[in-house]
N, CA, C and O atoms as a GROMACS GRO file, in nm:
protein
  424
    1UNK      N    1  10.739   6.288  11.145
    1UNK     CA    2  10.654   6.322  11.032
    1UNK      C    3  10.653   6.474  11.014
    1UNK      O    4  10.620   6.548  11.107
    2UNK      N    5  10.689   6.519  10.897
    2UNK     CA    6  10.688   6.662  10.865
    2UNK      C    7  10.561   6.690  10.786
    2UNK      O    8  10.545   6.641  10.674
    3UNK      N    9  10.470   6.771  10.844
    3UNK     CA   10  10.341   6.792  10.778
    3UNK      C   11  10.352   6.884  10.657
    3UNK      O   12  10.256   6.896  10.581
    4UNK      N   13  10.466   6.948  10.637
    4UNK     CA   14  10.485   7.033  10.520
    4UNK      C   15  10.520   6.955  10.395
    4UNK      O   16  10.512   7.010  10.285
    5UNK      N   17  10.558   6.829  10.408
    5UNK     CA   18  10.594   6.748  10.292
    5UNK      C   19  10.476   6.663  10.249
    5UNK      O   20  10.409   6.602  10.332
    6UNK      N   21  10.450   6.661  10.121
    6UNK     CA   22  10.337   6.583  10.070
    6UNK      C   23  10.354   6.433  10.096
    6UNK      O   24  10.256   6.363  10.123
    7UNK      N   25  10.478   6.384  10.087
    7UNK     CA   26  10.501   6.241  10.104
    7UNK      C   27  10.480   6.195  10.247
    7UNK      O   28  10.446   6.078  10.269
    8UNK      N   29  10.497   6.282  10.345
    8UNK     CA   30  10.483   6.239  10.483
    8UNK      C   31  10.341   6.253  10.534
    8UNK      O   32  10.311   6.207  10.645
    9UNK      N   33  10.254   6.313  10.459
    9UNK     CA   34  10.116   6.327  10.500
    9UNK      C   35  10.042   6.197  10.475
    9UNK      O   36  10.064   6.131  10.373
   10UNK      N   37   9.953   6.158  10.567
   10UNK     CA   38   9.885   6.030  10.550
   10UNK      C   39   9.800   6.021  10.423
   10UNK      O   40   9.792   5.913  10.364
   11UNK      N   41   9.738   6.130  10.380
   11UNK     CA   42   9.654   6.123  10.262
   11UNK      C   43   9.708   6.210  10.148
   11UNK      O   44   9.636   6.237  10.052
   12UNK      N   45   9.831   6.255  10.157
   12UNK     CA   46   9.889   6.336  10.051
   12UNK      C   47   9.838   6.478  10.049
   12UNK      O   48   9.838   6.542   9.944
   13UNK      N   49   9.795   6.530  10.164
   13UNK     CA   50   9.742   6.665  10.171
   13UNK      C   51   9.845   6.754  10.240
   13UNK      O   52   9.902   6.714  10.342
   14UNK      N   53   9.868   6.871  10.187
   14UNK     CA   54   9.959   6.966  10.247
   14UNK      C   55   9.881   7.048  10.350
   14UNK      O   56   9.793   7.126  10.312
   15UNK      N   57   9.913   7.033  10.478
   15UNK     CA   58   9.839   7.100  10.584
   15UNK      C   59   9.887   7.242  10.608
   15UNK      O   60   9.814   7.322  10.667
   16UNK      N   61  10.004   7.275  10.566
   16UNK     CA   62  10.061   7.407  10.592
   16UNK      C   63  10.051   7.495  10.468
   16UNK      O   64  10.078   7.449  10.357
   17UNK      N   65  10.013   7.619  10.485
   17UNK     CA   66  10.013   7.709  10.369
   17UNK      C   67  10.157   7.737  10.326
   17UNK      O   68  10.251   7.721  10.404
   18UNK      N   69  10.171   7.778  10.203
   18UNK     CA   70  10.305   7.808  10.155
   18UNK      C   71  10.360   7.930  10.228
   18UNK      O   72  10.284   8.018  10.269
   19UNK      N   73  10.488   7.934  10.244
   19UNK     CA   74  10.554   8.041  10.316
   19UNK      C   75  10.548   8.171  10.236
   19UNK      O   76  10.540   8.168  10.113
   20UNK      N   77  10.550   8.285  10.306
   20UNK     CA   78  10.553   8.411  10.232
   20UNK      C   79  10.683   8.426  10.155
   20UNK      O   80  10.783   8.360  10.186
   21UNK      N   81  10.681   8.510  10.059
   21UNK     CA   82  10.800   8.531   9.978
   21UNK      C   83  10.915   8.583  10.064
   21UNK      O   84  10.892   8.662  10.155
   22UNK      N   85  11.038   8.541  10.037
   22UNK     CA   86  11.150   8.585  10.120
   22UNK      C   87  11.180   8.734  10.106
   22UNK      O   88  11.244   8.793  10.194
   23UNK      N   89  11.135   8.795   9.998
   23UNK     CA   90  11.162   8.938   9.979
   23UNK      C   91  11.070   9.024  10.064
   23UNK      O   92  11.092   9.144  10.076
   24UNK      N   93  10.970   8.966  10.123
   24UNK     CA   94  10.879   9.041  10.209
   24UNK      C   95  10.776   9.121  10.132
   24UNK      O   96  10.730   9.223  10.182
   25UNK      N   97  10.739   9.078  10.013
   25UNK     CA   98  10.640   9.149   9.934
   25UNK      C   99  10.503   9.132  10.000
   25UNK      O  100  10.461   9.021  10.028
   26UNK      N  101  10.436   9.243  10.023
   26UNK     CA  102  10.302   9.240  10.083
   26UNK      C  103  10.198   9.241   9.971
   26UNK      O  104  10.211   9.319   9.876
   27UNK      N  105  10.097   9.156   9.979
   27UNK     CA  106   9.999   9.150   9.871
   27UNK      C  107   9.912   9.275   9.861
   27UNK      O  108   9.865   9.307   9.752
   28UNK      N  109   9.888   9.346   9.971
   28UNK     CA  110   9.805   9.466   9.970
   28UNK      C  111   9.883   9.580  10.028
   28UNK      O  112   9.958   9.561  10.124
   29UNK      N  113   9.869   9.699   9.974
   29UNK     CA  114   9.938   9.814  10.034
   29UNK      C  115   9.876   9.848  10.170
   29UNK      O  116   9.761   9.815  10.197
   30UNK      N  117   9.954   9.914  10.253
   30UNK     CA  118   9.908   9.949  10.388
   30UNK      C  119   9.788  10.045  10.382
   30UNK      O  120   9.697  10.035  10.465
   31UNK      N  121   9.788  10.135  10.288
   31UNK     CA  122   9.684  10.237  10.283
   31UNK      C  123   9.579  10.207  10.176
   31UNK      O  124   9.532  10.299  10.109
   32UNK      N  125   9.542  10.082  10.158
   32UNK     CA  126   9.446  10.043  10.055
   32UNK      C  127   9.312  10.111  10.076
   32UNK      O  128   9.251  10.159   9.980
   33UNK      N  129   9.264  10.114  10.199
   33UNK     CA  130   9.135  10.176  10.227
   33UNK      C  131   9.138  10.325  10.195
   33UNK      O  132   9.043  10.379  10.139
   34UNK      N  133   9.246  10.392  10.231
   34UNK     CA  134   9.258  10.536  10.202
   34UNK      C  135   9.264  10.561  10.052
   34UNK      O  136   9.204  10.657  10.002
   35UNK      N  137   9.335  10.476   9.979
   35UNK     CA  138   9.341  10.491   9.833
   35UNK      C  139   9.203  10.473   9.770
   35UNK      O  140   9.166  10.546   9.678
   36UNK      N  141   9.128  10.375   9.821
   36UNK     CA  142   8.994  10.352   9.768
   36UNK      C  143   8.904  10.472   9.796
   36UNK      O  144   8.831  10.517   9.707
   37UNK      N  145   8.909  10.525   9.918
   37UNK     CA  146   8.824  10.639   9.951
   37UNK      C  147   8.864  10.762   9.869
   37UNK      O  148   8.777  10.838   9.826
   38UNK      N  149   8.993  10.782   9.848
   38UNK     CA  150   9.037  10.894   9.763
   38UNK      C  151   8.986  10.878   9.621
   38UNK      O  152   8.943  10.975   9.559
   39UNK      N  153   8.992  10.756   9.569
   39UNK     CA  154   8.941  10.729   9.435
   39UNK      C  155   8.790  10.753   9.430
   39UNK      O  156   8.740  10.814   9.335
   40UNK      N  157   8.720  10.706   9.530
   40UNK     CA  158   8.574  10.720   9.533
   40UNK      C  159   8.535  10.867   9.539
   40UNK      O  160   8.442  10.909   9.469
   41UNK      N  161   8.604  10.945   9.622
   41UNK     CA  162   8.570  11.087   9.638
   41UNK      C  163   8.608  11.166   9.513
   41UNK      O  164   8.532  11.253   9.469
   42UNK      N  165   8.724  11.137   9.455
   42UNK     CA  166   8.770  11.216   9.341
   42UNK      C  167   8.699  11.179   9.211
   42UNK      O  168   8.673  11.268   9.130
   43UNK      N  169   8.668  11.054   9.190
   43UNK     CA  170   8.608  11.011   9.063
   43UNK      C  171   8.457  11.022   9.064
   43UNK      O  172   8.396  11.036   8.958
   44UNK      N  173   8.397  11.016   9.179
   44UNK     CA  174   8.252  11.017   9.190
   44UNK      C  175   8.189  10.912   9.100
   44UNK      O  176   8.106  10.942   9.013
   45UNK      N  177   8.230  10.790   9.121
   45UNK     CA  178   8.183  10.678   9.041
   45UNK      C  179   8.034  10.657   9.067
   45UNK      O  180   7.995  10.619   9.177
   46UNK      N  181   7.952  10.680   8.968
   46UNK     CA  182   7.808  10.670   8.986
   46UNK      C  183   7.759  10.526   8.988
   46UNK      O  184   7.645  10.500   9.028
   47UNK      N  185   7.842  10.433   8.947
   47UNK     CA  186   7.799  10.293   8.946
   47UNK      C  187   7.823  10.224   9.081
   47UNK      O  188   7.784  10.109   9.098
   48UNK      N  189   7.885  10.293   9.174
   48UNK     CA  190   7.906  10.237   9.306
   48UNK      C  191   7.787  10.277   9.392
   48UNK      O  192   7.776  10.392   9.433
   49UNK      N  193   7.698  10.183   9.419
   49UNK     CA  194   7.575  10.213   9.490
   49UNK      C  195   7.596  10.210   9.640
   49UNK      O  196   7.662  10.121   9.694
   50UNK      N  197   7.540  10.308   9.706
   50UNK     CA  198   7.539  10.308   9.852
   50UNK      C  199   7.434  10.208   9.899
   50UNK      O  200   7.345  10.173   9.821
   51UNK      N  201   7.442  10.160  10.023
   51UNK     CA  202   7.341  10.064  10.070
   51UNK      C  203   7.199  10.117  10.061
   51UNK      O  204   7.107  10.042  10.028
   52UNK      N  205   7.179  10.245  10.091
   52UNK     CA  206   7.044  10.302  10.083
   52UNK      C  207   6.993  10.304   9.939
   52UNK      O  208   6.879  10.268   9.913
   53UNK      N  209   7.079  10.348   9.847
   53UNK     CA  210   7.038  10.354   9.706
   53UNK      C  211   7.013  10.213   9.652
   53UNK      O  212   6.918  10.192   9.575
   54UNK      N  213   7.097  10.117   9.691
   54UNK     CA  214   7.079   9.979   9.646
   54UNK      C  215   6.945   9.923   9.696
   54UNK      O  216   6.875   9.854   9.622
   55UNK      N  217   6.911   9.953   9.821
   55UNK     CA  218   6.783   9.902   9.874
   55UNK      C  219   6.666   9.969   9.804
   55UNK      O  220   6.565   9.905   9.777
   56UNK      N  221   6.678  10.100   9.774
   56UNK     CA  222   6.572  10.168   9.699
   56UNK      C  223   6.557  10.107   9.561
   56UNK      O  224   6.445  10.079   9.517
   57UNK      N  225   6.668  10.086   9.492
   57UNK     CA  226   6.662  10.026   9.358
   57UNK      C  227   6.602   9.887   9.363
   57UNK      O  228   6.520   9.852   9.278
   58UNK      N  229   6.639   9.808   9.460
   58UNK     CA  230   6.583   9.674   9.473
   58UNK      C  231   6.433   9.681   9.497
   58UNK      O  232   6.357   9.601   9.443
   59UNK      N  233   6.389   9.777   9.579
   59UNK     CA  234   6.246   9.794   9.605
   59UNK      C  235   6.173   9.830   9.476
   59UNK      O  236   6.068   9.772   9.446
   60UNK      N  237   6.228   9.925   9.400
   60UNK     CA  238   6.162   9.965   9.274
   60UNK      C  239   6.156   9.849   9.175
   60UNK      O  240   6.056   9.834   9.104
   61UNK      N  241   6.261   9.767   9.170
   61UNK     CA  242   6.262   9.656   9.075
   61UNK      C  243   6.168   9.544   9.118
   61UNK      O  244   6.112   9.474   9.034
   62UNK      N  245   6.149   9.527   9.247
   62UNK     CA  246   6.057   9.425   9.297
   62UNK      C  247   5.912   9.472   9.295
   62UNK      O  248   5.820   9.391   9.281
   63UNK      N  249   5.889   9.603   9.307
   63UNK     CA  250   5.754   9.659   9.314
   63UNK      C  251   5.739   9.765   9.206
   63UNK      O  252   5.742   9.885   9.235
   64UNK      N  253   5.723   9.720   9.084
   64UNK     CA  254   5.718   9.812   8.971
   64UNK      C  255   5.595   9.902   8.971
   64UNK      O  256   5.600  10.012   8.915
   65UNK      N  257   5.487   9.860   9.032
   65UNK     CA  258   5.364   9.940   9.034
   65UNK      C  259   5.350  10.026   9.158
   65UNK      O  260   5.251  10.098   9.172
   66UNK      N  261   5.446  10.022   9.249
   66UNK     CA  262   5.437  10.098   9.374
   66UNK      C  263   5.445  10.247   9.348
   66UNK      O  264   5.517  10.292   9.259
   67UNK      N  265   5.368  10.324   9.428
   67UNK     CA  266   5.369  10.469   9.417
   67UNK      C  267   5.412  10.527   9.551
   67UNK      O  268   5.387  10.469   9.657
   68UNK      N  269   5.476  10.640   9.544
   68UNK     CA  270   5.524  10.705   9.666
   68UNK      C  271   5.406  10.760   9.746
   68UNK      O  272   5.311  10.813   9.689
   69UNK      N  273   5.414  10.747   9.877
   69UNK     CA  274   5.311  10.803   9.965
   69UNK      C  275   5.368  10.915  10.051
   69UNK      O  276   5.312  10.947  10.156
   70UNK      N  277   5.477  10.972  10.007
   70UNK     CA  278   5.542  11.079  10.083
   70UNK      C  279   5.455  11.205  10.076
   70UNK      O  280   5.402  11.236   9.969
   71UNK      N  281   5.439  11.278  10.186
   71UNK     CA  282   5.353  11.398  10.183
   71UNK      C  283   5.411  11.516  10.104
   71UNK      O  284   5.336  11.601  10.057
   72UNK      N  285   5.542  11.521  10.089
   72UNK     CA  286   5.607  11.631  10.018
   72UNK      C  287   5.606  11.604   9.868
   72UNK      O  288   5.651  11.498   9.823
   73UNK      N  289   5.554  11.700   9.792
   73UNK     CA  290   5.542  11.681   9.648
   73UNK      C  291   5.679  11.669   9.579
   73UNK      O  292   5.696  11.587   9.488
   74UNK      N  293   5.776  11.748   9.622
   74UNK     CA  294   5.910  11.744   9.563
   74UNK      C  295   5.975  11.607   9.589
   74UNK      O  296   6.042  11.552   9.502
   75UNK      N  297   5.956  11.553   9.708
   75UNK     CA  298   6.012  11.422   9.740
   75UNK      C  299   5.944  11.312   9.656
   75UNK      O  300   6.010  11.219   9.611
   76UNK      N  301   5.813  11.324   9.637
   76UNK     CA  302   5.743  11.226   9.551
   76UNK      C  303   5.797  11.232   9.408
   76UNK      O  304   5.817  11.128   9.345
   77UNK      N  305   5.822  11.353   9.358
   77UNK     CA  306   5.876  11.369   9.223
   77UNK      C  307   6.016  11.308   9.213
   77UNK      O  308   6.049  11.243   9.114
   78UNK      N  309   6.098  11.330   9.317
   78UNK     CA  310   6.233  11.274   9.321
   78UNK      C  311   6.228  11.121   9.320
   78UNK      O  312   6.304  11.056   9.248
   79UNK      N  313   6.138  11.064   9.400
   79UNK     CA  314   6.125  10.918   9.404
   79UNK      C  315   6.075  10.863   9.272
   79UNK      O  316   6.118  10.756   9.229
   80UNK      N  317   5.984  10.934   9.207
   80UNK     CA  318   5.934  10.890   9.076
   80UNK      C  319   6.045  10.892   8.972
   80UNK      O  320   6.055  10.802   8.889
   81UNK      N  321   6.128  10.996   8.977
   81UNK     CA  322   6.241  11.004   8.884
   81UNK      C  323   6.340  10.892   8.909
   81UNK      O  324   6.388  10.830   8.814
   82UNK      N  325   6.371  10.866   9.036
   82UNK     CA  326   6.462  10.756   9.070
   82UNK      C  327   6.405  10.622   9.026
   82UNK      O  328   6.478  10.535   8.978
   83UNK      N  329   6.274  10.605   9.041
   83UNK     CA  330   6.210  10.479   8.999
   83UNK      C  331   6.220  10.463   8.848
   83UNK      O  332   6.253  10.354   8.800
   84UNK      N  333   6.192  10.568   8.772
   84UNK     CA  334   6.200  10.560   8.627
   84UNK      C  335   6.343  10.526   8.585
   84UNK      O  336   6.364  10.439   8.501
   85UNK      N  337   6.443  10.595   8.644
   85UNK     CA  338   6.583  10.570   8.612
   85UNK      C  339   6.620  10.425   8.644
   85UNK      O  340   6.688  10.359   8.566
   86UNK      N  341   6.575  10.376   8.758
   86UNK     CA  342   6.606  10.239   8.799
   86UNK      C  343   6.548  10.138   8.702
   86UNK      O  344   6.616  10.045   8.660
   87UNK      N  345   6.422  10.156   8.665
   87UNK     CA  346   6.357  10.060   8.576
   87UNK      C  347   6.417  10.062   8.436
   87UNK      O  348   6.412   9.961   8.366
   88UNK      N  349   6.473  10.176   8.393
   88UNK     CA  350   6.533  10.183   8.261
   88UNK      C  351   6.677  10.132   8.258
   88UNK      O  352   6.720  10.079   8.156
   89UNK      N  353   6.752  10.148   8.367
   89UNK     CA  354   6.896  10.121   8.365
   89UNK      C  355   6.942   9.999   8.444
   89UNK      O  356   7.056   9.955   8.426
   90UNK      N  357   6.858   9.943   8.529
   90UNK     CA  358   6.903   9.834   8.616
   90UNK      C  359   6.811   9.714   8.602
   90UNK      O  360   6.697   9.725   8.557
   91UNK      N  361   6.863   9.600   8.642
   91UNK     CA  362   6.783   9.478   8.646
   91UNK      C  363   6.819   9.401   8.771
   91UNK      O  364   6.924   9.422   8.832
   92UNK      N  365   6.730   9.311   8.808
   92UNK     CA  366   6.749   9.231   8.929
   92UNK      C  367   6.781   9.088   8.888
   92UNK      O  368   6.703   9.024   8.816
   93UNK      N  369   6.896   9.038   8.933
   93UNK     CA  370   6.935   8.899   8.908
   93UNK      C  371   6.973   8.836   9.041
   93UNK      O  372   7.066   8.882   9.107
   94UNK      N  373   6.901   8.733   9.081
   94UNK     CA  374   6.924   8.667   9.210
   94UNK      C  375   6.922   8.768   9.324
   94UNK      O  376   7.005   8.763   9.414
   95UNK      N  377   6.825   8.859   9.318
   95UNK     CA  378   6.806   8.963   9.419
   95UNK      C  379   6.927   9.056   9.431
   95UNK      O  380   6.946   9.119   9.535
   96UNK      N  381   7.008   9.064   9.327
   96UNK     CA  382   7.120   9.157   9.320
   96UNK      C  383   7.092   9.260   9.211
   96UNK      O  384   7.045   9.225   9.103
   97UNK      N  385   7.121   9.384   9.240
   97UNK     CA  386   7.098   9.493   9.144
   97UNK      C  387   7.216   9.499   9.048
   97UNK      O  388   7.331   9.510   9.090
   98UNK      N  389   7.186   9.491   8.918
   98UNK     CA  390   7.291   9.494   8.815
   98UNK      C  391   7.258   9.603   8.714
   98UNK      O  392   7.143   9.619   8.672
   99UNK      N  393   7.361   9.679   8.676
   99UNK     CA  394   7.348   9.780   8.572
   99UNK      C  395   7.362   9.710   8.437
   99UNK      O  396   7.451   9.626   8.418
  100UNK      N  397   7.276   9.744   8.344
  100UNK     CA  398   7.294   9.688   8.210
  100UNK      C  399   7.309   9.801   8.110
  100UNK      O  400   7.261   9.912   8.132
  101UNK      N  401   7.378   9.771   8.001
  101UNK     CA  402   7.405   9.873   7.900
  101UNK      C  403   7.276   9.927   7.844
  101UNK      O  404   7.181   9.854   7.816
  102UNK      N  405   7.275  10.055   7.828
  102UNK     CA  406   7.155  10.124   7.786
  102UNK      C  407   7.187  10.205   7.661
  102UNK      O  408   7.288  10.274   7.653
  103UNK      N  409   7.100  10.196   7.565
  103UNK     CA  410   7.117  10.275   7.444
  103UNK      C  411   6.987  10.344   7.411
  103UNK      O  412   6.880  10.285   7.427
  104UNK      N  413   6.994  10.467   7.368
  104UNK     CA  414   6.874  10.543   7.332
  104UNK      C  415   6.803  10.479   7.213
  104UNK      O  416   6.681  10.488   7.200
  105UNK      N  417   6.881  10.416   7.125
  105UNK     CA  418   6.826  10.363   7.002
  105UNK      C  419   6.778  10.219   7.014
  105UNK      O  420   6.738  10.160   6.914
  106UNK      N  421   6.781  10.161   7.132
  106UNK     CA  422   6.737  10.022   7.143
  106UNK      C  423   6.590  10.011   7.169
  106UNK      O  424   6.537   9.901   7.180
   0.00000   0.00000   0.00000
């Protein structure tokens, strides 16, 4: 019984994955992580949230009436600005932070 053939399988299921291409084409480049980090550093994509920023945004979206209790006035102002920006530009769907299109005229 050859498990690679559909006819020889007891229930018609192919148990073996298909073989890689004979030309040796790799689906991902070797330096994919380095390319991503170079893109991230050079483009400064503002829509890519860091884990800390994502958790802050999720907190602001879940607790819209919360106020900062930080003792430093500048830090409280920064948090208030971040909260305002979050509430205007992001929404929470299934506990995931999503950016939505924003227009001044809407």
